[in-house]
N, C-alpha and C positions, 0 to 999 in steps of 0.2 A: 033249683033256689040259688038265687045269686045273694051274697051278703056283702055289703059295703063297708069297709072298717076304715074310717076317716076320711076327711073332704078330698075331692080329687079337682083340681084345676086345670084348665088349657096350657100352663106351664110344664105338665107332665108329658115332654115330649119324647119320651123314651121309657117304654115299659118291658118289662120281661114277664112274659107268659109261661108259667111252668105247670105242666101237666104230671100229674101224679094221682091219677084215678085208678090204676092198675091194681089188680089183687095179688100180683105176684105166683101167679100158677106153676110158674117153671123154676121157683126158689124151693119148693119144699118147705116151706115155713109154715108154722101152724099157728103160731102165736101172734104174729103182726104182718102186714103186707111189707113188702120189700123195702119201701121208699120210709119205713118207719125203724126198720133194723138200724142198729148202732154198729158205727165203725169209728174208730179213732175218738172213742168218747162222746159221740153224740149221733142221732138220725141221720141216716143218708140225706133225706130230704133238707134237713137244717143245714148241712154242708154246703148242698146246691144254693140254698137261697141265702147262707152270708156271704158269696161272691156279687151277689146282685146287690144286698144290702150295702157292703163296702164301697159299691163302685159309685165314683162322683157323677157319672154321666146317667146312670139308672135313677129315675125319678119314682118310678112304682112298681109294683109288683101285683100280678093276678095269677091266682092257684086254682086250677081245678081238681078237686079233689075226691075221694068216695065219701057219699053222704054220712055214713055211719062214723067217719072220721074226722068230722068236722070239727067237734069241741076237743077233740085230743089235739088237731093241728093248732086251734087257737091257744092252748096250754103252752103248746110248745112255741109258739110265736113270742107271748109272754116271757117264758122261761128264758128264751136266748135273746130276747130284745131285738126280734127283727120288727121294724118299724113300717117300712116302706109296703106291707101288703096292703091293698086298697079293696083287691076284690077276692072272696072265696066263693067258687063255684062248684057246683055240684058235677062232676064229671060224669059223661055218657058211657054207654056199653062198648066203645072203641074210642083208642087214642083221637081219632078224627072228631068224633063226636065232641070229646072232652075240648080239643082246642078251639073248636068252633064256639062253644057255650062261652070260653073264656074269652075270645077273641069279641065275642058280641056284647059280653059285658062292659070290656073297654071302650068298645065303640060306642056304648050308649052315653059316654061321659065325654071322650076325646075325639078331635078331629081326625080325618082320613089320613093326614099326611104323619102322625105319629109314628114312630118307629116302633116295632114290636119285634122282640127277641125270645122266640119261640124257643123252649127247652125242656128236655126232660128231667125230672124232679130226681130220677134214679142215676145221673151222670155228674156226679159230685167234684170230678178233677179238673172243672175248666180254671181259668185263670181269669186276671182283670185284663192282660194284653188281649186275649181271645174276644173278650166281651166288645173292647175298644176297636178291633180289626171288624167285628161285626157291624158295628155302629157306624164307623167308617166307610165301610164297604156299601151301606145301605144309602148313605147320604151320597155317594157317588156314583153308583151303580142301579139302586134299587132293591137290590136283595143281597143276600149273603147265604152260601151255605159252606158249614164248617165240613171239612173232608179231611181223610188221611189217607195217604199214598199206600197202594196195595203191594205188599211184599212177597207174598207167596205167589208159587205157581198156580196159574188158573188154568182149569181143564173144564171141556163140556163133556158132560156124561147123562144123556138122557137115562138110559139103564147103568148097568154095572160096567159097560164097556165105555172106555174114554175114546170118544172120538175128534178130539181136537184139544189142543193146547192154545190158549188165547193168549196175546201178547199183552202184558201188563204196563207197558209204558204210560198209558193214557188212562189206567183203570184206578179208581179211588173208591174208598167207603164213604159215604153221605153219613154224617153224624149231627150233632145238635151242638151249639145252638144253630138255629136256622132264623133268618131276620128279614124283614119287609116292611115297608109301609102298610099300616093297618088297612086302610081302605082296600088295597088290591088283594091281600090274601084273604079278607071277610068275604069280598065278593065273589072269589074262587069259592071258597066253602059253601056260600050259599046256592052257587050255580051247581056243585057237586051234589048238595042236598036235595036240589030241584031235580036233578038227573037219577037219583036213588043210591047216589054212590054214600055209603057210611064206613065204609073201612080202609081207605087211602093210605096207606101206611106212613107217610110223613108230609111235611109241607112242600118239599122238594117235588114228591113226585105229584102232587097236587097242582104245583105250577106248571110243570111238564105235561101234564095232561090235559091242559087247557092252552098250551102252547105260549106260555109266558116264558121269558128269558130268565135264566137263573145263574147267579154268579159264584163260583166256585172260590174259597179261602181255603187255607191250610191251618189244621188245628194241631193241638200238642199230642204226642204219641200215647200219653195217659189217658186221653178222654175216653174212657170205657164207659158203656152203658152197663149197669148191672142189673141183668137178666135173668142169670141161672146162678147157683150154688157156687160154680166155678167162678164167676165173675165177683163174687162176693168176697172170695178168699184173695183173689188178684188183687182187688182195691185195697182190702186191708195191708196188703203187703207192700203195694204203692204208697199208701200214706204213711206206713213205716219208714220206708226208704225216703221219701221226699223229707220226713221228720229229721231224720239222721244224716240229710244233706249226702246220701250216698248216690243219688240219680239227680241230675241237672237237665234241663230243657224238657223236663216233663208238663 
């Protein structure tokens, strides 16, 4: 089910596509899915949405959500005055399916050259500069994959024996946002569906799966995804440090 909130015009040239359809099985939270847990006074998902709501170049937002939490989400949007949401889509059983459904909803209303900023609902510590960097890079190169330099020693260990240390000079972790032209990324989702692929981990992997070039951009160190209980507590600490201005450059 796709629900459209408010009018959509072709002037909407940049759309944030936020997927928040996970159940948070690794969070051990019995009360709410992780995207609705509160950090720093409001739900994690709302922190994420507020970045796109406040950004002057983001025209609209699409959200893929658990169907059972659709009405809860709509109440939160009203409470926190998030006005840019134009599509609420039922999430699929995998992240890939959720992204596909949300992109298809946007494509029903907007042209192929629309810039889509694909983002995790549980990655709330992005900032306006990172959103702008994504938009600018897509305009120039056609894609933008937010990454973080890997700083630990990397080893290869198929069993308990370590058989190699991998040079880390060119090693990064792919994060989000991951941004594209709507027509290109939706076409690849449709191709993957035709091939029976339903659980490709992210849009970067999907692009590389079908030999499309992707462009790396560097994101802030604090751009963590809240997946486990440990991530949740780290996120709380980061919000507190940012609030107290004890850490800069996050």
